[in-house]
C-alpha positions, 0 to 999 in steps of 0.5 A: 414749296418752290415757286417754279417747277423744274423743266426737266421734271415736267418733261420727264413726267410728260414722257412717262404719263404719255407712254402710260396712256399709250399702252391703253388707248391704241387697243380700245377698239380692237380689244372691245371688238376682238376680245370682248365681242362688241360691235364697232358702233358700241366701241365708238360709243364707249370712246365718245363717253371716254372723250366726254370724261376727258373733257370734264377732266380738262375743265376740272384740271384747269379749275383745280390748278387755278383755285387749289394747290397745283401739287395736290391737284396733280396728285388727284389726277394721277391717283384717279388714273392709277386706280383705273389702271390698277382696276384694269389689271384685275378686271378687264372683262365686261362691263368693268373695262369700259367703266374703268376706261372712262375713269382713266379718261377723267384722270388723264384729262386732269393730268393733261391740263395740269401739265400744260398749266405747269408749262405755262408758269415757267418764267425762266425760259421762253414760252415757245421753247418750253412748249416746243420741248413739252410737245416733243416729250408728249410725242416721245412718250407716245412713240415709246408706248405704242412701240412697246404695246405691240410686243407686250400684248403678244405675252398677254393682255394683262401684261399690257395693263401691268406695264401701264400701271408700272409707268403710272406708278413711276409718274406718281412717285416723280410727282410726289418728289418733284411737283411740290410747287406753288407757282407765283400768282401775279395780281394785276390791276383791272384793265380799262375794258374790265373797269368799264364792264366790256369784254377784254379784247384778248378774249376774242383771239382766245375764242378764235384759237379755241375754234381753230384747235377744235377744227384742226383736231376734228380734221386730224382725227380723219387720219387716225380713223377714216383714212385707213379705210380709204387707203384699203379701198385703194389697195394700199396695205395696212402695213403701209398705213402704219408706216405713215405713222412711223414717218410721223413719229420720226419727223416729230422726234428728229425734225426739231432742228428744222422747226427751230430754224423756221421759228428763228428765220421765217416765223419769228412770232407765235402769231406767224408760227400758228399761221404757217402751221395751220396753213400746212394743215390745210395744204396737207388735206388739199393734197389728199384730193389727188392722193391715189398711191402710197407716195402721195400719202407720204407727201400729205403726211409729211405736210401734216406732220410739219404743220403739227410740229409748227402749230401745236407747240405755238397754240398753247404758248400763245394762249398762255401769253394772252391769258390773264395772270392767275388764269393759266389753268383755265386757259390751258384747260379751255384749249385742251377741251377744244382738242378733246371735242375735236377728237371725240367728234372727228370720226363721227363727223368724218363718217357722216360726210363720207356717206353723204358726199365722198372722201374727196368731199371730206378732204375739200370740206376739211381744207375749207374748214381749216382755212375758215378757222384760220381767217377768223384768227387773222381777223380777230387778231387784226381787230384787236391789233395784238401780235405776240 
């Protein structure tokens, strides 16, 4: 076995797996409601259970990566997802669909953490460079999957799952041939804090970053759930809401030179990059308070996307630098769990806040929550006096 995965194969696998999963998740609510005749509430419960399965997969993926052979752990995750999609090809009625969807969430959770962990073990390239490309590859897969699924479903629902199965099969073959890697495990002497029985100071920063990532995804999910209803109430057509996500995808794919310029000139450290990205997130929700027409929503989406492009690759890269050698999988699994919890709770928490307060209450609350999490990161980092 080689000691380091080739970056090109990691990126190819990321694009394929992301595209494969993107053939399934965008249809979940619509398929369960329109095809299977289930209520939106019940669909939400299924999505919540699916998120829990993904969280379990995130943890399992990190554990298996650290404690077992990463190669075999990768194959286990892909095979679980592949079997679930294979089942969906032949059984996508009730109750097979939600059961297989949850199994797919488990497999995808394992795969997501392991891919992140592989990225964290690449030493030949700068970690910021690796995670920037990794983030771009994941989003490129989402663009491909969500773009094609709209055309494929017009043929038949079965063809959607067949297409996903083909992509997962290609991913499995790619992993068998190119992921036979056993990363070098560096052994280090115990730190002074560990020798004295005290908690390693870096743990506080990792905890602060975990909280920040959870809050970011909790807020980000409002765009994918409650914002469509809000725009509809403002008589903004659904087609323009969809156009916002086209702008989002276009900026992510074609705006990488801008991110490179920012990281080379303004945000020269991962710490500064995260502060800038999370700050843009907070600013985007602040502008939503005043958004009443489509042009204002475009402005808010651009700010959100820029924040995403700056912060999302930097967070796992910094977590990787803070993680103890030999615990890359655990560290990346932890940060993926934070994202999964935020995704799971986002629509529910947002709905409660809107019903109890208002949409502006949601926007103000999201802004304050993001700024509070950002303040925790700054305080924790200043206290430990660590700068990446």
